[in-house]
FIVO-9543 format. One record per residue: residue in one letter; x, y, z of N, C-alpha, C in turn. Coordinates in steps of 0.02 Angstrom, whole numbers, padded with zeros to 5 digits, always signed. Example, Ala and Ser with C-alpha at 12.3 -4.5 7.8 and 13.67 -1.06 7.14 Angstrom:
BEGIN
A+00660-00284+00390+00615-00225+00390+00660-00165+00390S+00642-00112+00354+00684-00053+00357+00645+00002+00394
***
This chain:
BEGIN
M+06887+02280+05206+06960+02283+05210+06992+02278+05141K+06965+02231+05100+06993+02222+05033+06981+02284+04990K+06922+02316+05000+06908+02376+04962+06957+02432+04981M+06972+02436+05045+07019+02488+05068+07088+02477+05039V+07110+02414+05035+07175+02399+05006+07176+02418+04932R+07121+02401+04896+07118+02419+04825+07119+02494+04815Y+07081+02531+04858+07080+02604+04853+07149+02633+04868A+07183+02605+04917+07249+02631+04935+07299+02620+04879R+07297+02560+04848+07341+02546+04792+07327+02593+04733F+07263+02602+04720+07244+02646+04664+07267+02717+04676L+07260+02741+04738+07281+02809+04755+07356+02817+04745I+07395+02768+04768+07468+02773+04761+07488+02772+04687L+07457+02728+04648+07473+02725+04576+07453+02790+04542F+07397+02819+04563+07374+02882+04533+07423+02938+04548L+07445+02942+04612+07492+02995+04630+07558+02988+04594C+07583+02926+04589+07646+02915+04554+07640+02935+04480S+07585+02915+04449+07575+02932+04378+07569+03006+04369W+07534+03038+04416+07525+03111+04410+07591+03148+04417L+07633+03125+04465+07698+03157+04474+07742+03149+04413I+07741+03089+04383+07781+03077+04322+07756+03121+04266L+07690+03127+04259+07660+03168+04206+07677+03241+04215I+07672+03265+04278+07687+03335+04292+07760+03350+04279A+07804+03304+04298+07876+03314+04288+07892+03318+04214G+07860+03275+04174+07873+03276+04102+07846+03337+04068T+07784+03358+04085+07754+03416+04053+07787+03480+04074S+07810+03484+04137+07843+03546+04159+07907+03557+04121A+07944+03504+04107+08006+03512+04068+07991+03533+03997T+07935+03507+03969+07918+03524+03900+07892+03595+03895L+07849+03616+03942+07820+03682+03939+07872+03736+03949N+07920+03724+03989+07972+03774+04001+08026+03774+03948G+08023+03726+03902+08070+03726+03847+08139+03702+03865Y+08146+03663+03917+08212+03637+03935+08230+03577+03892V+08292+03579+03865+08318+03523+03827+08384+03504+03858V+08392+03441+03877+08454+03417+03909+08495+03380+03857E+08557+03404+03847+08602+03372+03800+08670+03363+03834P+08706+03309+03818+08773+03301+03847+08822+03352+03819V+08869+03373+03861+08920+03421+03840+08979+03384+03811T+08998+03402+03750+09056+03371+03716+09115+03418+03721P+09176+03392+03713+09236+03434+03720+09237+03494+03673D+09206+03489+03613+09210+03544+03565+09156+03597+03575M+09114+03587+03625+09061+03636+03637+09086+03692+03682D+09064+03753+03667+09082+03811+03709+09025+03823+03757T+09037+03810+03819+08984+03818+03869+08971+03890+03887G+09017+03935+03867+09008+04006+03880+09021+04025+03952T+09007+04087+03967+09017+04112+04034+08957+04094+04078P+08968+04065+04135+08911+04047+04178+08870+04108+04196L+08805+04100+04194+08760+04155+04212+08754+04160+04288E+08735+04219+04311+08724+04227+04383+08663+04187+04405T+08667+04160+04466+08611+04121+04491+08553+04168+04509V+08493+04145+04494+08433+04185+04508+08390+04147+04558P+08375+04176+04615+08333+04141+04664+08263+04127+04636V+08239+04067+04650+08172+04047+04626+08126+04040+04686D+08068+04071+04681+08019+04066+04735+07991+03996+04739F+07973+03975+04800+07947+03907+04810+07887+03893+04765W+07844+03942+04756+07783+03932+04717+07795+03929+04642D+07857+03945+04621+07875+03940+04550+07903+03871+04533L+07914+03829+04583+07941+03763+04571+07888+03718+04539P+07909+03665+04503+07861+03616+04476+07824+03583+04534P+07761+03564+04523+07721+03533+04577+07755+03472+04608G+07787+03429+04568+07821+03370+04595+07875+03388+04644I+07915+03441+04628+07968+03463+04673+07939+03492+04737M+07882+03529+04730+07850+03558+04788+07827+03503+04837L+07795+03450+04809+07772+03396+04852+07829+03360+04886L+07883+03349+04847+07942+03315+04876+07972+03356+04932S+07977+03422+04923+08005+03465+04974+07963+03464+05037L+07896+03466+05028+07852+03463+05087+07858+03397+05124A+07863+03342+05086+07869+03275+05117+07934+03270+05157L+07989+03295+05129+08053+03292+05164+08053+03336+05226S+08021+03395+05221+08019+03440+05279+07979+03410+05336I+07925+03373+05320+07884+03341+05372+07921+03282+05402S+07955+03243+05360+07988+03182+05385+08043+03198+05435S+08074+03257+05429+08127+03274+05476+08101+03283+05547F+08036+03300+05553+08008+03308+05620+07983+03242+05648I+07968+03195+05604+07941+03132+05627+07994+03091+05664G+08054+03089+05636+08108+03050+05667+08113+02981+05637F+08173+02953+05638+08186+02890+05605+08146+02831+05632P+08141+02821+05699+08104+02763+05723+08031+02763+05700V+07998+02822+05701+07928+02826+05680+07923+02814+05605E+07971+02842+05567+07971+02831+05495+07977+02756+05479L+08022+02723+05514+08032+02651+05502+07969+02613+05520F+07937+02631+05576+07877+02597+05597+07821+02607+05545L+07811+02670+05523+07759+02684+05474+07773+02649+05408F+07836+02646+05389+07854+02613+05327+07836+02539+05329I+07853+02507+05385+07840+02435+05391+07764+02422+05393K+07727+02464+05431+07655+02455+05435+07622+02465+05367L+07644+02516+05330+07616+02528+05264+07634+02472+05216Y+07697+02450+05222+07721+02397+05178+07680+02333+05187A+07666+02316+05250+07627+02255+05263+07553+02265+05247Y+07526+02325+05261+07455+02338+05252+07435+02336+05179L+07477+02361+05135+07459+02364+05064+07468+02297+05029G+07494+02248+05064+07496+02181+05036+07559+02165+04998Y+07610+02209+05000+07671+02195+04963+07710+02139+04997R+07709+02139+05063+07741+02084+05099+07704+02075+05165K+07660+02028+05167+07619+02018+05227+07657+01974+05276V+07663+01999+05338+07696+01961+05391+07644+01948+05445S+07632+01886+05459+07583+01867+05510+07616+01818+05559Q+07579+01799+05610+07606+01752+05659+07625+01686+05627S+07589+01667+05575+07603+01602+05543+07660+01606+05493T+07677+01666+05469+07729+01673+05418+07791+01710+05443V+07791+01728+05507+07845+01770+05532+07914+01737+05525F+07916+01670+05527+07980+01635+05523+07992+01604+05454H+07956+01626+05405+07969+01603+05337+08032+01634+05307N+08056+01686+05339+08118+01718+05318+08177+01685+05354D+08227+01662+05317+08283+01626+05347+08323+01669+05395A+08337+01731+05375+08377+01775+05418+08340+01790+05483R+08275+01801+05479+08235+01816+05538+08235+01755+05585S+08228+01696+05557+08229+01636+05598+08296+01627+05632R+08351+01643+05596+08417+01636+05625+08427+01686+05682I+08402+01747+05674+08407+01798+05726+08368+01777+05788Y+08308+01752+05777+08266+01731+05834+08297+01672+05871S+08323+01624+05834+08356+01566+05866+08416+01588+05907C+08453+01637+05881+08511+01663+05917+08490+01696+05982I+08434+01732+05981+08408+01764+06042+08385+01711+06092Q+08354+01658+06067+08332+01604+06111+08392+01570+06144D+08445+01559+06107+08504+01524+06133+08547+01569+06176N+08540+01635+06168+08582+01682+06205+08539+01737+06236P+08498+01720+06287+08454+01771+06317+08494+01829+06346G+08470+01889+06331+08505+01949+06354+08558+01972+06306I+08560+01944+06246+08611+01963+06197+08600+02035+06174F+08654+02069+06157+08647+02138+06133+08660+02140+06057F+08649+02199+06028+08647+02206+05955+08712+02185+05921N+08768+02211+05944+08831+02195+05911+08847+02120+05913E+08827+02088+05968+08839+02016+05974+08794+01978+05925L+08733+02004+05914+08689+01974+05864+08720+01977+05795V+08749+02034+05778+08782+02042+05713+08838+01991+05706R+08878+01983+05758+08935+01937+05755+08913+01864+05750R+08862+01845+05787+08842+01775+05790+08800+01753+05731T+08760+01798+05702+08715+01779+05647+08744+01792+05578D+08795+01835+05574+08825+01852+05510+08774+01884+05463V+08727+01922+05492+08678+01961+05454+08697+02034+05461N+08691+02073+05406+08713+02142+05411+08668+02182+05457R+08694+02237+05482+08662+02276+05535+08593+02302+05514G+08587+02325+05452+08523+02351+05429+08468+02298+05429N+08484+02238+05405+08435+02184+05405+08416+02163+05475I+08466+02161+05520+08450+02142+05588+08403+02193+05620S+08415+02257+05609+08371+02309+05636+08300+02299+05611Y+08293+02285+05546+08227+02275+05516+08192+02214+05547H+08227+02158+05551+08197+02097+05576+08181+02101+05651L+08221+02139+05688+08206+02148+05759+08141+02187+05768V+08129+02236+05725+08066+02273+05728+08007+02227+05714I+08015+02184+05663+07962+02136+05645+07949+02088+05703L+08002+02061+05733+07995+02013+05788+07962+02047+05849K+07978+02109+05860+07947+02145+05916+07873+02159+05901M+07857+02179+05839+07788+02191+05820+07746+02127+05825M+07776+02071+05809+07741+02007+05813+07742+01978+05884R+07772+02016+05931+07775+01997+06002+07812+01931+06012R+07863+01920+05972+07905+01861+05980+07965+01874+06024I+07984+01937+06033+08041+01955+06075+08022+02013+06121T+08058+02020+06175+08052+02079+06218+08121+02112+06221V+08121+02176+06236+08183+02215+06237+08191+02248+06305M+08249+02239+06335+08265+02272+06398+08315+02327+06385D+08298+02387+06404+08344+02443+06394+08402+02437+06443S+08462+02453+06418+08521+02448+06460+08569+02504+06441S+08552+02565+06463+08593+02624+06451+08610+02632+06377G+08560+02627+06334+08570+02636+06263+08595+02574+06227N+08602+02519+06263+08625+02457+06233+08573+02402+06247P+08519+02399+06208+08463+02354+06223+08484+02281+06225R+08451+02243+06268+08461+02171+06274+08397+02136+06250Y+08404+02081+06214+08347+02048+06182+08334+01979+06213F+08269+01965+06223+08247+01901+06251+08188+01876+06209D+08181+01810+06205+08121+01784+06172+08062+01793+06219N+08004+01809+06191+07946+01826+06230+07904+01763+06245S+07935+01716+06280+07902+01653+06296+07873+01653+06366G+07887+01705+06405+07864+01709+06474+07906+01668+06522R+07962+01643+06498+08004+01599+06541+08051+01639+06585Y+08060+01704+06572+08107+01744+06611+08071+01795+06654S+08086+01795+06718+08060+01847+06762+08104+01909+06752E+08082+01965+06780+08121+02027+06774+08188+02020+06809S+08189+01986+06866+08252+01975+06902+08300+01933+06861E+08273+01881+06829+08316+01838+06788+08344+01876+06729K+08303+01919+06698+08327+01959+06642+08384+02006+06664T+08376+02035+06724+08428+02079+06749+08493+02042+06762V+08487+01981+06790+08547+01940+06801+08581+01925+06734L+08542+01905+06684+08570+01888+06619+08603+01948+06586K+08577+02006+06600+08607+02067+06572+08676+02079+06601Y+08683+02069+06667+08746+02086+06700+08799+02031+06693I+08779+01968+06690+08831+01916+06688+08864+01912+06619R+08839+01949+06570+08873+01952+06505+08931+02003+06506N+08936+02039+06561+08993+02083+06571+09046+02046+06610D+09107+02042+06584+09159+02001+06614+09172+02019+06688M+09179+02085+06701+09196+02105+06769+09139+02090+06818D+09078+02104+06798+09021+02089+06842+09016+02014+06853C+09030+01975+06801+09027+01902+06807+09080+01878+06857R+09138+01908+06856+09191+01889+06904+09170+01905+06975I+09136+01962+06984+09112+01982+07050+09062+01930+07077F+09015+01911+07034+08965+01862+07055+08996+01795+07073R+09045+01775+07034+09077+01710+07047+09114+01712+07115L+09146+01767+07129+09181+01773+07193+09131+01772+07251L+09074+01807+07243+09025+01809+07297+08991+01742+07307L+08984+01703+07252+08955+01636+07259+09002+01590+07297E+09066+01597+07284+09116+01553+07316+09130+01575+07388K+09133+01641+07399+09151+01667+07465+09102+01722+07485P+09047+01704+07517+08998+01754+07539+09029+01803+07589D+08998+01861+07596+09019+01912+07644+09089+01939+07631L+09108+01944+07567+09173+01974+07551+09172+02048+07567T+09230+02074+07589+09235+02146+07602+09256+02182+07539R+09251+02248+07541+09270+02289+07484+09344+02280+07468N+09386+02276+07521+09457+02266+07509+09472+02198+07478D+09435+02146+07500+09444+02079+07472+09430+02080+07397L+09375+02112+07377+09357+02115+07306+09409+02155+07267G+09431+02210+07296+09481+02251+07261+09545+02213+07247I+09568+02174+07297+09629+02135+07288+09619+02079+07237S+09562+02044+07242+09550+01988+07197+09540+02010+07125L+09509+02068+07115+09493+02091+07047+09546+02139+07019G+09592+02162+07061+09642+02210+07038+09612+02278+07026L+09562+02297+07066+09528+02361+07058+09540+02405+07119S+09534+02470+07109+09539+02516+07165+09476+02512+07208V+09480+02536+07269+09423+02534+07315+09365+02575+07287S+09380+02633+07257+09327+02675+07230+09292+02642+07171T+09330+02605+07130+09300+02570+07073+09255+02513+07098V+09278+02477+07149+09238+02424+07178+09173+02453+07205S+09177+02509+07240+09117+02540+07269+09068+02560+07214W+09093+02586+07159+09049+02607+07104+09014+02548+07072R+09052+02495+07060+09023+02436+07028+08972+02402+07074M+08987+02399+07137+08942+02365+07184+08878+02406+07195K+08884+02471+07192+08824+02513+07199+08776+02501+07141R+08803+02492+07080+08762+02477+07022+08723+02412+07033L+08758+02362+07057+08726+02297+07068+08675+02301+07125C+08689+02341+07175+08643+02349+07231+08580+02386+07209D+08588+02437+07166+08530+02474+07141+08484+02430+07100E+08511+02376+07072+08470+02329+07033+08443+02272+07077N+08455+02278+07143+08431+02227+07191+08462+02158+07179L+08524+02157+07154+08559+02094+07143+08601+02075+07204I+08627+02123+07239+08669+02110+07298+08646+02154+07356W+08670+02137+07416+08658+02180+07474+08725+02207+07499I+08721+02265+07530+08781+02298+07557+08771+02309+07632Q+08820+02290+07671+08817+02299+07744+08878+02338+07766K+08864+02394+07799+08918+02437+07824+08925+02430+07899A+08987+02423+07921+09002+02420+07993+09064+02462+08005G+09053+02525+08020+09110+02570+08027+09143+02582+07959K+09208+02568+07956+09244+02575+07893+09241+02512+07850N+09216+02459+07878+09212+02396+07841+09146+02393+07802V+09150+02368+07740+09092+02359+07698+09092+02288+07672R+09037+02252+07682+09032+02183+07659+08976+02177+07607Y+08984+02127+07563+08935+02118+07510+08911+02046+07509G+08849+02037+07487+08821+01970+07478+08769+01970+07423I+08749+01911+07402+08701+01903+07347+08631+01896+07377N+08583+01932+07349+08514+01925+07371+08488+01855+07357P+08448+01826+07403+08426+01756+07397+08390+01742+07331E+08346+01787+07307+08310+01774+07245+08357+01770+07185V+08410+01809+07188+08457+01813+07132+08504+01752+07131R+08518+01725+07189+08566+01669+07194+08546+01610+07149Q+08481+01594+07146+08460+01537+07106+08475+01547+07032Y+08470+01609+07008+08485+01622+06938+08560+01621+06924L+08598+01647+06971+08671+01646+06963+08697+01574+06964E+08670+01533+07008+08691+01463+07010+08670+01427+06947K+08613+01445+06920+08588+01413+06859+08633+01427+06800Y+08653+01490+06791+08690+01509+06731+08766+01506+06740L+08791+01518+06800+08863+01518+06810+08890+01451+06833I+08846+01406+06855+08868+01340+06877+08838+01285+06834L+08771+01283+06830+08739+01230+06791+08750+01239+06717N+08745+01301+06692+08753+01315+06621+08814+01358+06609K+08869+01340+06639+08928+01383+06635+08957+01388+06565D+08941+01341+06521+08968+01344+06453+08925+01388+06408T+08864+01407+06431+08819+01447+06390+08837+01521+06392I+08855+01545+06451+08870+01615+06461+08946+01625+06462P+08974+01671+06422+09046+01683+06423+09068+01710+06490T+09113+01676+06524+09136+01696+06590+09212+01692+06594I+09238+01716+06650+09310+01711+06663+09319+01666+06724S+09363+01617+06719+09370+01566+06772+09404+01595+06833F+09397+01560+06890+09429+01581+06952+09504+01578+06946E+09529+01531+06907+09602+01525+06899+09631+01589+06868R+09595+01616+06821+09619+01677+06788+09616+01736+06836I+09565+01736+06880+09560+01789+06929+09620+01787+06977S+09637+01727+06998+09694+01720+07045+09758+01742+07013D+09768+01727+06949+09830+01745+06915+09837+01820+06908S+09779+01854+06900+09784+01926+06888+09787+01965+06953A+09772+01933+07009+09768+01969+07073+09838+01985+07099
***
């Protein structure tokens, strides 16, 4: 392994030196001299542009053009992953399980995820006061080190610490109760089981169609049940989900941002 690292370092240094040498000699062989233009110099009439064939370019420019053309097909996530893997592999910055939290910003991000399970990216930026680029980098490191898990949520990922303490149902609950309107729905169903669609619409100030849409989303996630009886539609919380809602909305009500029942009554 050590020999491979030494060979890789030597190869990179050799390529960099070769590119610098080629760039310098190509300018000398072609007779180019670069001088600053002063106000008293006559630059003359601009010459017509002449197309240059790819094979007439200096070798350094050819290699750079090929690298850029290939990178466009790879895509940013793969480029970032390869960059981090190469960066750690060559020994410039080794990140291991024992050193993963030696970085202050990374530790702060991880602690924020632990304290706020199901947090999303923009909320991480606000709570940690770390810039977006650094957060993206440290999230990749934490995921590679298997310290966090990511739940996809319609393009807005939610982050959890990978301690094994959260079931998939609990993660889904934590994802939805961070939405104010969904949280209000759960609170109403906890207080008054078997609410009808009209009851929810009046309490939340929503149209019947909007209530139906929101409740279908929650039903598709197996968080609530829907019972139809003619024109009447009633809703309730699934038994497995109730324990998590009671845990976070009642026992830990100060941990998750919610809207109180008093505010619901005022807006109704």
